[in-house]
C-alpha positions in Angstrom: 3.1 0.7 18.3 0.0 -1.1 17.3 -1.4 -1.3 13.8 -4.8 -1.8 13.1 -5.9 -3.6 9.6 -9.2 -3.1 8.3 -10.3 -4.1 4.6 -12.8 -1.5 2.2 -13.4 -2.0 -1.4 -12.5 0.9 -3.9 -14.8 1.0 -7.3 -13.2 -0.2 -9.9 -15.1 -2.2 -13.2 -18.2 -3.8 -11.6 -17.6 -5.1 -8.1 -14.4 -2.8 -7.4 -11.3 -4.6 -5.3 -10.1 -5.3 -2.0 -8.0 -2.7 -0.7 -6.4 -2.9 3.1 -6.0 0.1 5.3 -3.0 -0.1 7.7 -3.2 2.7 10.9 -1.5 3.0 14.1 -3.3 3.3 17.0 -1.6 7.2 18.1 -2.1 8.8 21.7 -5.6 11.2 21.8 -4.6 14.4 19.9 -1.7 13.1 17.9 -1.7 13.2 14.6 0.5 12.6 11.1 -0.8 14.2 7.8 1.5 11.2 5.5 -0.2 8.3 4.0 1.2 6.0 1.5 -0.3 4.3 -1.0 1.7 1.0 -1.7 0.8 -0.9 -5.0 2.1 -4.6 -5.1 4.0 -5.9 -8.0 3.3 -8.7 -11.1 0.5 -10.7 -10.4 -3.3 -11.0 -9.8 -4.1 -9.5 -6.5 -1.3 -9.9 -4.3 -2.3 -7.3 -1.7 -1.1 -9.9 1.5 2.3 -9.7 -0.2 3.0 -6.5 0.8 1.4 -6.6 4.6 4.6 -7.0 6.4 6.2 -4.0 4.8 2.9 -2.0 4.8 2.7 -2.6 8.8 6.2 -1.7 9.3 5.8 1.5 7.2 2.7 2.1 9.5 4.3 1.5 13.0 6.5 4.9 11.5 3.5 6.8 11.7 1.9 7.0 7.8 -1.4 5.5 7.0 -1.1 3.0 4.4 -3.0 1.8 1.8 -2.2 -1.3 -0.3 -4.9 -1.9 -3.3 -5.4 -5.4 -4.7 -4.9 -5.3 -8.9 -4.4 -7.7 -11.2 -2.2 -6.9 -14.3 -3.3 -9.7 -16.3 -5.7 -7.8 -17.4 -6.0 -6.5 -21.2 -4.9 -3.3 -20.1 -1.9 -4.5 -17.9 -4.0 -3.2 -15.2 -4.1 0.1 -15.5 -7.7 1.0 -14.5 -7.5 -1.0 -11.3 -3.9 1.4 -10.7 -5.6 4.5 -11.3 -8.6 4.0 -9.6 -7.2 2.8 -6.1 -5.2 6.0 -6.7 -8.2 8.1 -7.3 -9.9 6.1 -3.9 -6.3 7.2 -2.0 -6.6 11.2 -3.1 -10.4 11.4 -2.0 -10.1 9.6 1.4 -6.3 10.9 2.5 -7.7 13.8 4.4 -10.4 11.2 6.3 -7.1 8.8 6.9 -4.9 11.4 8.0 -7.2 13.7 10.0 -5.9 16.8 8.2 -5.5 18.2 4.4 -3.0 14.7 4.3 0.1 14.4 1.7 0.3 11.1 -0.2 3.3 9.1 -1.1 3.1 7.3 -4.0 4.6 3.4 -3.4 5.6 -0.2 -5.2 7.5 -2.7 -5.6 8.4 -4.0 -9.1 5.6 -3.4 -11.5 4.0 -1.4 -8.8 7.0 0.8 -8.6 7.1 1.3 -12.6 3.6 1.9 -12.2 4.6 4.9 -9.6 7.0 6.0 -11.1 5.3 6.4 -14.3 2.3 8.4 -12.6 5.3 10.6 -11.5 6.9 11.4 -14.5 3.7 11.8 -16.2 1.2 13.2 -14.6 -0.5 14.1 -17.3 -2.7 10.7 -17.3 -3.9 11.8 -13.5 -4.8 15.3 -14.7 -1.5 16.8 -13.4 -1.9 15.3 -10.0 1.6 15.1 -8.3 2.9 12.9 -5.0 4.3 14.1 -2.3 6.9 12.1 -2.7 7.4 8.7 -4.9 9.6 5.5 -3.7 10.2 3.0 -6.0 11.3 -0.6 -4.9 13.1 -2.9 -6.9 11.7 -1.5 -9.9 12.1 -2.3 -13.5 12.2 1.3 -15.2 13.5 0.3 -18.4 10.3 -1.2 -19.8 6.5 0.2 -20.3 4.8 1.3 -16.8 1.3 0.0 -16.2 0.3 3.1 -15.5 1.0 5.2 -18.5 2.2 2.8 -21.1 5.8 4.8 -21.3 8.8 3.2 -19.6 9.9 5.5 -16.6 13.5 5.9 -17.8 11.8 7.2 -21.4 10.1 10.2 -19.7 12.5 11.3 -17.7 13.7 14.3 -19.6 9.7 15.6 -19.9 8.9 19.0 -18.6 7.8 18.2 -15.1 8.8 19.7 -11.5 10.7 17.5 -9.2 9.4 15.7 -6.4 11.6 14.1 -3.9 12.3 10.1 -5.2 13.5 7.4 -3.2 14.9 4.2 -5.1 15.4 0.6 -3.2 16.9 -1.9 -5.0 18.4 -5.2 -3.4 22.0 -5.6 -5.1 21.3 -9.6 -5.4 18.6 -9.1 -7.2 18.3 -11.7 -10.1 14.8 -10.9 -10.8 15.4 -7.2 -12.1 18.7 -6.4 -11.9 19.7 -3.1 -9.8 21.2 -1.5 -12.8 17.7 -0.3 -13.2 17.6 1.5 -10.5 21.1 2.7 -10.7 20.1 4.4 -14.4 17.3 5.7 -13.7 18.7 7.3 -10.5 21.4 9.0 -12.4 19.1 10.3 -14.9 16.9 11.9 -12.2 20.1 13.6 -10.9 21.2 15.1 -14.3 17.9 16.2 -15.3 17.8 17.9 -11.3 15.5 16.0 -9.0 15.9 15.1 -5.7 16.7 11.3 -5.7 18.3 8.9 -3.8 19.4 5.8 -4.1 19.6 2.3 -0.8 21.4 -0.4 -2.4 21.1 -3.4 0.6 22.5 -6.6 0.0 19.7 -8.8 -0.6 17.2 -9.9 -3.4 13.7 -9.5 -5.1 12.1 -10.7 -2.2 14.5 -9.9 0.4 13.9 -6.2 0.1 10.5 -6.2 1.1 11.3 -8.3 4.2 9.9 -11.5 2.5 11.7 -14.5 1.2 10.4 -16.4 -2.3 8.4 -19.5 -1.8 8.6 -21.3 -5.0 6.2 -24.1 -3.9 3.5 -21.2 -3.1 4.9 -19.1 -6.1 4.9 -16.1 -4.2 6.6 -14.1 -1.4 6.0 -14.8 1.9 6.9 -12.9 5.8 9.5 -14.5 7.5 11.1 -13.8 10.8 14.4 -14.5 9.5 16.3 -11.8 11.5 18.5 -10.3 8.7 15.7 -10.0 6.5 13.4 -8.8 8.9 16.0 -5.9 9.4 15.9 -5.2 5.4 12.4 -4.7 5.6 12.3 -2.1 8.3 15.0 -0.2 6.8 13.2 -0.2 3.6 9.6 1.0 5.6 11.6 3.4 7.4 12.9 4.7 3.8 9.4 5.0 2.5 7.7 6.5 6.0 10.9 9.0 5.4 10.2 10.2 2.2 8.7 13.3 3.3 8.6 14.2 7.4 5.2 14.7 9.5 4.2 18.5 9.5 3.6 19.3 13.1 
């Protein structure tokens, strides 16, 4: 499937921030009502780190939005994240050509941000995503969107939605126990939670490798790593099935 990418600016602060829109070119008359908002991890404006995964997700049908946000701001990035979410909510119907269902997903600190909003919808006016996906997230620390650790928010009176977690078993940046602990807590409170544990590290779960010289994760053509990234993309795209 051919994927197109265009960049827009979402309103936040003064000049706003950049956001990439990865969309499949569909046959005439074909629609997919799924849209994924995908947050990168800790760092300043690293949407390109998520680009290869975003295109893989779009290859399975959904439109994928990847915004820049800065974790080094005094608020930890909360304004950027919630304003990007507002942009996605305002435009999801236009992106999908219908009513649109928004899946919230993130990697590392972005995963904690996504789970934070899901477990504390009061911070975004009670809004709920169709599903949420956390990739290699640290859930014991306060989420940048809420200030509350997702693990500590599981017991709140919130209606469950589908939760999909992915975490590499050789992750030394955020150990896999973080996702295992959250998964067990969600199940204990009646949530529809699934955990996938590929044999890979913090970058590999994206289908990327970490480059120490560049101090960031980069796309790779290594088949074994690319395969894991494709499976992560499949899981995110499949968090909800397309409406027919």
